[in-house]
C-alpha positions as CSV (number, residue, x, y, z in Angstrom):
1,M,-70.0,-65.8,95.0
2,Y,-72.4,-62.8,95.1
3,L,-74.0,-63.8,91.8
4,G,-74.5,-67.3,93.0
5,G,-76.1,-66.1,96.2
6,M,-78.4,-63.8,94.3
7,L,-79.5,-66.6,91.9
8,L,-80.2,-68.8,95.0
9,F,-82.2,-66.0,96.7
10,L,-84.3,-65.4,93.6
11,G,-84.5,-68.8,92.1
12,A,-85.6,-70.9,95.1
13,P,-88.7,-68.7,95.7
14,L,-89.6,-68.8,92.0
15,L,-89.3,-72.6,92.0
16,L,-91.4,-72.9,95.1
17,G,-93.9,-70.3,94.1
18,S,-93.4,-68.1,97.1
19,V,-94.2,-64.4,96.6
20,Y,-92.9,-63.5,100.1
21,G,-89.7,-65.4,99.4
22,L,-89.2,-63.6,96.1
23,T,-89.7,-60.3,97.9
24,M,-87.0,-61.2,100.4
25,G,-84.8,-62.3,97.5
26,V,-85.1,-59.0,95.8
27,F,-84.4,-57.2,99.1
28,L,-81.3,-59.3,99.7
29,S,-80.1,-58.8,96.2
30,I,-80.3,-55.0,96.7
31,L,-78.3,-55.4,99.9
32,F,-75.7,-57.4,98.0
33,V,-75.3,-54.7,95.4
34,G,-74.7,-52.2,98.2
35,R,-72.2,-54.5,99.8
36,I,-70.4,-54.9,96.5
37,M,-70.1,-51.1,96.0
38,G,-68.8,-50.6,99.6
39,E,-66.3,-53.4,99.2
40,E,-65.0,-52.0,95.9
41,K,-64.5,-48.6,97.5
42,M,-62.7,-50.1,100.5
43,L,-60.5,-52.3,98.2
44,G,-59.6,-49.3,96.0
45,E,-58.5,-47.3,99.0
46,E,-56.6,-50.0,101.0
47,L,-55.4,-52.6,98.5
48,E,-52.4,-51.7,96.3
49,G,-53.0,-52.4,92.6
50,Y,-56.8,-52.8,92.9
51,V,-57.5,-49.7,90.9
52,D,-55.4,-51.1,88.0
53,Y,-57.3,-54.4,88.4
54,K,-60.6,-52.6,88.1
55,K,-59.5,-51.0,84.8
56,K,-58.8,-54.5,83.4
57,V,-62.0,-56.2,84.8
58,K,-64.9,-54.0,83.7
59,Y,-67.8,-56.1,85.0
60,R,-68.5,-56.6,88.7
61,L,-71.5,-59.0,88.8
62,I,-73.2,-59.7,85.5
63,P,-70.9,-60.1,82.5
64,Y,-71.5,-57.4,79.8
65,I,-74.0,-55.6,81.9
66,W,-72.5,-54.5,85.3
């Protein structure tokens, strides 16, 4: 879901040629990354078995990168 949102926030301004929209897309993508990190921390603390799941699934957002 997060990757789809980021692609939308970055792709639409590129398609429309909007520099301001692209700037907002980059800003929103950075906010998404912060949210992902906070969500992972909370899930690791509160959800039983999530730490083991994280060991199996290595990539959070972009396969083979992060």
